[in-house]
TITORLUM-644524 format. One record per residue: residue in three letters; x, y, z of N, C-alpha, C in turn. Coordinates in pm, whole numbers, plus 32768, in hexadecimal, padded with zeros to 4 digits. Layout:
N
AlaXYZXYZXYZ ...
# end
This chain:
197
Unk8E40E9C9CDFD8E37E935CE188E77E931CEA9 Unk8EEFE977CECA8F32E963CF458F2DE9EDCF88 Unk8EBAEA14CFBD8EBBEA91CFFF8EFDEA8CD08C Unk8EF5EA21D0BE8F3BEA15D1508FCCE9E8D131 Unk902EEA36D14F90C7EA04D14490DAE97ED189 Unk90A3E968D20290BBE8EDD24A9091E872D204 Unk901BE886D1C38FE9E816D16F9041E7EDD104 Unk9080E85CD0CF90D3E84CD059914CE7FED07F Unk9183E827D0F99203E7DFD13091E2E74BD146 Unk916CE736D1879142E6A6D1B0912EE64DD133 Unk90F3E68BD0C390E0E641D049916AE61ED00E Unk91C7E677D008924EE65ACFCD9298E5F2D02E Unk9286E5F2D0AB92D1E59CD10D9290E50BD0F4 Unk920BE504D0EA91B8E48AD0C091F9E448D044 Unk9207E4A1CFDC923DE475CF5492C5E43ACF68 Unk931FE483CFB293ADE458CFD193A7E3D1D010 Unk935EE3BFD07A934EE342D0C69323E2D3D079 Unk92C2E2ECD01D928BE286CFC692ECE256CF5F Unk933AE2C3CF2B93A1E29DCECA940CE252CF05 Unk9438E26CCF81949CE21ECFC5946DE18FCFDC Unk9400E183D00A93CAE102D02693B5E0ACCF97 Unk9393E0F7CF379389E0ACCEB79415E090CE7D Unk9469E0F2CE9194FAE0D0CE6E953BE05DCEB6 Unk951BE05BCF3D955ADFE9CF8B9517DF60CF57 Unk9493DF62CF51944BDEF0CF10947BDEB2CE88 Unk948FDF1DCE3494CEDF01CDAE9556DEC4CDBD Unk95A7DF0DCE079631DED5CE259634DE48CE58 Unk95D8DE2FCEBF95D3DDACCEFC95AFDD35CE84 Unk9532DD63CE4394FBDD02CDD69577DCDFCD77 Unk95C4DD5BCD3E9620DD33CCDF968ADCDBCD15 Unk96ACDCF9CD93971CDCA9CDD596FADC14CDE7 Unk967EDC03CE0B964BDB82CE239646DB2DCD9B Unk9615DB7CCD2B961EDB3DCCA996A3DB12CC7A Unk9708DB71CC959792DB55CC6E97CEDAE4CCC0 Unk979FDAC8CD3397CCDA52CD8E977AD9DACD60 Unk9701D9E0CD5C96A8D96DCD3C96B1D931CCA7 Unk96C2D98BCC4C96C9D95DCBB99747D8FBCBAB Unk97BBD91BCBD29830D8BACBBC9819D844CC05 Unk97DAD83FCC8597C5D7D4CCE2975FD778CC94 Unk96F7D7B5CC5D968FD763CC1296C5D71CCBA1 Unk9721D758CB55976BD718CAE797BCD69BCB1C Unk9805D6B7CB7B985BD64ACBBE9802D5D7CBE3 Unk9789D5F4CC2D972BD58FCC5B96FAD540CBE7 Unk96CED580CB7C9698D548CB1396FFD4E8CACA Unk9779D51BCABD97E4D4C1CA859805D44DCACE Unk980AD466CB56981FD3F0CBB697B4D386CBAF Unk9739D3B6CBAD96C6D360CBAD96C4D305CB22 Unk96E3D350CAB196FCD313CA33974FD2A3CA32 Unk97CAD2C7CA66983AD259CA709811D1EFCACC Unk97BAD201CB44978BD197CB989735D141CB48 Unk96D4D181CAFC9676D127CAA996BBD0D2CA49 Unk9720D10BCA069768D0C5C99697B6D047C9DD Unk97FCD070CA579843D008CA9B97E1CFA0CABF Unk9759CFB3CAEF9701CF4CCB1796D5CF01CA9C Unk96C7CF47CA329699CEF6C9AF9703CE96C98F Unk9789CEC3C99897F7CE6FC9709801CE06C9D2 Unk97F9CE15CA509800CDAFCAC69790CD4FCAAC Unk9710CD77CA86969CCD16CA7996A0CCCFCA07 Unk96EDCCF6C99E96F8CCADC9259766CC42C924 Unk97C4CC44C9889832CBF7C9909818CB77C9DC Unk9867CB14C9D09852CAA1CA249870CAAECAB5 Unk9817CA7DCB05981DCA83CB9A988ECA31CBCF Unk9884C9B5CBAC98E5C94ACBCD9910C909CB50 Unk998DC8F6CB3799BCC8B2CAC39987C829CABB Unk9951C7F9CA3C9913C77BCA2B9887C768CA4B Unk984FC7D1CA8997B7C7CBCAAB9770C832CA54 Unk970AC7FECA0196C4C861C9AF9677C8C4C9F3 Unk965BC935C9B99613C9AAC9E7958AC9ACC99E Unk9523C9C1C9EF949AC9DCC9B594A6CA55C95F Unk948ECA61C8E5948ECADDC8969420CB36C8AE Unk942CCBB7C88193BACC18C88D93B5CC60C909 Unk9421CC64C9579422CCB6C9D0942CCD45C9B7 Unk93E9CD9DCA0F93DCCE27CA099442CE67CA64 Unk9470CEDDCA4F94E0CF0FCA9694B3CF2ACB2D Unk9436CF4DCB539418CF5FCBD793CDCEE7CC14 Unk9378CEB0CBC89324CE43CBF7934ECDB7CBDC Unk93BCCD9FCB8B93EACD28CB70938ACCCFCB2C Unk9372CC4ACB609317CC00CB119287CBFBCB61 Unk9270CC61CBBF91E6CC6CCBFD917CCC70CBA1 Unk918ACCA6CB249125CCB7CAC490F7CC34CAA2 Unk9150CBD4CA8D912FCB45CA7490E2CAFECADD Unk90FFCB2BCB5890B0CAE3CBC7902DCB24CBDC Unk900CCB93CB9F8F8ECBDACBAC8F2BCBA8CB55 Unk8F0DCB24CB718EA0CAE8CB218E36CAA4CB88 Unk8DC0CA9ECB538D59CA64CBB28D74C9D4CBD6 Unk8DADC988CB868DBEC8FACB9C8E4CC8F7CBD9 Unk8E5AC8C2CC538ED6C8B6CC928F1FC842CC5F Unk8EE8C7D8CC228F2DC761CBDE8F76C79CCB5D Unk8F3DC7FACB138F81C82CCA9D8FF0C87FCABF Unk8FE7C8CFCB2B9060C921CB5A90CDC8C9CB87 Unk90A9C861CBD1911AC803CC09915FC7BBCB91 Unk9107C79DCB309146C755CABD91A2C7B3CA62 Unk917EC82BCA5491CFC886CA0C925AC89ACA59 Unk9251C8B2CADA92CBC8C8CB299317C852CB47 Unk92D9C7E5CB609330C76FCB9A9341C705CB2E Unk92DBC6ECCAD092F0C673CA7A9320C697C9E7 Unk92D6C6F5C9AD92F4C71AC91E9383C738C8F3 Unk93D2C76CC948945EC792C92D94C6C745C983 Unk9498C6DFC9CD94EFC68ECA22954DC63EC9CE Unk95C1C62BCA06961FC5CCC9B795FEC53BC9DE Unk9659C4E1C9AB9626C44BC9C0962FC421CA50 Unk9679C469CAAB966BC44FCB3C95F0C492CB80 Unk959CC4DBCB359536C51ACB689547C5AACBB6 Unk95BEC5E9CB8495DDC665CBCD95EBC6DBCB6A Unk95AAC749CB8F95B5C7BCCB3C95B3C83BCBA0 Unk95D4C8ADCB6595D3C92BCBAF9582C989CB6D Unk9550C9F6CBCB94FBCA60CB9D9518CAD8CBF7 Unk94CACB44CBDC94DFCBBECC26945ECBE1CC76 Unk9465CBD3CCF693EDCC03CD4493FFCC95CD62 Unk93BCCCF4CD1D93DDCD82CD22946FCD95CCF6 Unk94BCCDC4CD4D9555CDD6CD3695A9CD73CD80 Unk9573CD0DCDB295C2CCA5CDF495C3CC22CDA3 Unk963ECBEECD939648CB6CCD44960DCAFBCD98 Unk95CFCA97CD599592CA2BCD9B95BDC9B1CD3F Unk95C8C940CD8D95D2C8C2CD41956BC862CD6E Unk9520C81DCD1194C3C7C1CD3094F4C728CD1B Unk94D9C6CFCD7194FEC649CD629488C5F4CD71 Unk9493C57CCD34941FC526CD2B9439C4A0CD72 Unk94C1C483CD8494D8C3FBCDC194FBC409CE56 Unk94D6C3A5CEA694E6C3A8CF31958BC3A5CF5A Unk95DEC36FCF099666C371CF1996A9C3F8CF1C Unk9665C454CEC896A1C4DBCECA966CC52ACF3D Unk95EBC510CF6395BBC55DCFE1960BC531D058 Unk9621C4B6D05C966CC47CD0CC96FCC4C1D0D3 Unk9737C4C3D06A97BFC50FD05897B2C5A0D087 Unk9758C5E0D0629746C673D0749729C680D110 Unk96CCC62BD14596B1C63BD1D19726C60BD233 Unk9771C5B5D20397E9C590D2589859C5EDD24B Unk9860C641D1E098CFC69DD1BE98C4C715D215 Unk9843C743D22F983BC7C1D27797A9C7BFD2BF Unk97B0C80AD332972AC817D37D96FDC8A3D372 Unk973BC8F9D3219715C98ED32096B8C99CD2B3 Unk9647C9DAD2C395E7C9F8D25D95B9CA89D24A Unk95BECAC0D1DE9595CB4BD1D49517CB4ED179 Unk94AECB8DD1A79431CB92D160940DCC27D139 Unk93D9CC3ED0BD93AFCCBFD0A3933DCCE9D102 Unk9338CD7DD11C92CFCDA0D1709242CD7ED156 Unk9220CD86D0CA919ACD66D09F917CCCDFD0C6 Unk91DECC7AD0B991C0CBE7D0D491B0CBDBD16C Unk9200CC24D1BF91FBCC1FD2519167CC45D279 Unk9139CCB7D23D90AECCECD2639047CC7FD250 Unk9052CC3FD1D18FE1CBD7D1B28FF0CB59D207 Unk9076CB36D21D9089CAB9D26C905FCAC9D2F8 Unk907ACB47D331904CCB6ED3C18FB6CB67D3CA Unk8F6ECB8AD35D8ED8CB92D3648EA5CB01D364 Unk8EE8CAA5D3248EBDCA19D3198EE4C9C5D392 Unk8F61C9D9D3BC8F9BC986D4228FC8C9C4D4A8 Unk8FABCA4ED4B48FD6CA8CD52B9059CAB6D536 Unk907FCB02D5999100CB41D5BB9172CAD4D5C7 Unk915DCA73D61091BECA0DD63691B9C999D5E4 Unk91D4C994D56A91BDC915D5179243C8EBD4E5 Unk924DC867D4CF92C0C825D49F930EC863D41A Unk92B5C8A0D3D392F5C8C3D3519350C93ED360 Unk933CC990D3CD9395CA01D3E39404C9F4D43E Unk940AC978D481947BC967D4E79505C956D4A6 Unk9560C974D4E795F0C967D4C09648C936D529 Unk96B3C8FBD4FC9725C8CFD55896FCC85CD5B7 Unk9720C85CD6389707C7E8D691966FC7D9D6B2 Unk9624C83AD6B89596C828D6B99556C7DAD64E Unk9578C7FCD5D5954BC7BFD5629573C724D565 Unk95FAC711D5819622C686D59095DFC62BD5FA Unk95BCC668D65B9579C62DD6C994F0C5F1D69B Unk94A0C65FD666941FC630D638941EC5E7D5BD Unk9482C5F1D561948EC5A0D4EF949BC507D514 Unk94F1C4FBD57C950BC469D5A19489C429D5D6 Unk9441C488D62D93C7C450D6629359C428D5F5 Unk934EC47DD58A92F6C46AD5249324C3F2D4D0 Unk939BC3E9D4B693DDC37ED45B93B1C303D492 Unk93BFC2E9D51F939BC265D55A9316C242D530 Unk92B3C29DD52D9227C27ED51D9207C25ED484 Unk9266C281D42B924FC265D39D929EC1FCD359 Unk92E2C1B4D3A89329C13ED36C92C8C0D0D340 Unk92E0C080D2EA9277C01AD2B19241BFC4D310 Unk928BBF90D37B9254BF3DD3E891EEBF88D42E Unk9202C003D45391A1C058D49B9128C06DD452 Unk9131C08BD3D490BDC0A9D3849061C02AD36E Unk90B3BFBAD35F9062BF41D34A9017BF21D3CD Unk9054BF33D43F901EBF1AD4B88F9FBF76D4CF Unk8FA2BFF0D4A38F3DC053D4AB8ECBC04DD449 Unk8EE1BFEDD3E18E83BFF2D36A8DF0BFDDD393 Unk8DD8BF89D4008D54BF6CD4208D14BFEAD45F Unk8D59C038D4AA8D25C0B5D4EF8D12C119D47E Unk8D70C126D41B8D6CC189D3A58CDFC16DD365 Unk8CC4C0ECD3438C58C0C6D2F98BD9C0E4D346 Unk8BDDC0D2D3C88B64C0F1D4218B46C188D424 Unk8BB3C1D0D42E8BA6C271D4298B6BC299D3A2 Unk8BA5C25ED3418B7BC282D2B68AE3C264D29B Unk8AC0C1F1D2D08A34C1CFD2B889D2C221D30D Unk89FEC244D38389B2C2A5D3DA89A6C32AD39E Unk8A1BC359D3618A14C3E8D31889B4C3D9D2A5 Unk89B2C360D254896AC35FD1E188CCC35BD205 Unk88B4C318D26B8828C313D29687F0C3A1D2CB Unk884CC3F0D318881DC46CD33A8813C4CAD2C8 Unk8864C4BAD2678857C513D1F087D8C4F4D1A4 Unk87BCC471D1A08739C445D14C86C4C474D19D Unk86BDC480D227864AC4A6D26C8639C538D256 Unk86A0C58BD2498695C619D2318668C635D19B 
# end
């Protein structure tokens, strides 16, 4: 089989190189397994604790005295209840069905606690207490598609106060009563154009 001695030497040198490479690869694989296995156990335990903490957090009261909408999930909160074709049904579930006598209740929007209010006095109190608003990224995305980048809903601080005071003047009862004729005229024009189409 090995008539040429040089071929014999080359064959064994190749075997040694292959075995060394194979040994190094095996050593590296075993070393990585010894490192990654404990890390994966730690990661799984940490994630399990986070999930249990989220479940506990979402089943507890958000604000004392304000009822929580039941049935929240650990990662989606009450979004499953909002995922219905009829928007009125979703709003009824979140805002009306579990509200207290003052029309206030709380729910989870994904992992963010939310409070819904039904009375203008509560809205006024919230708007006067703070000008800072934080919106979930998904909501920002949809609101930007409908209203554009620079819209009133995403403003904060002095800019929000400035535009709010300008808009507020237009929506007081006297201004609305004065504009009623124009509003009716625009509504009739819209109705006529829709009927023609």
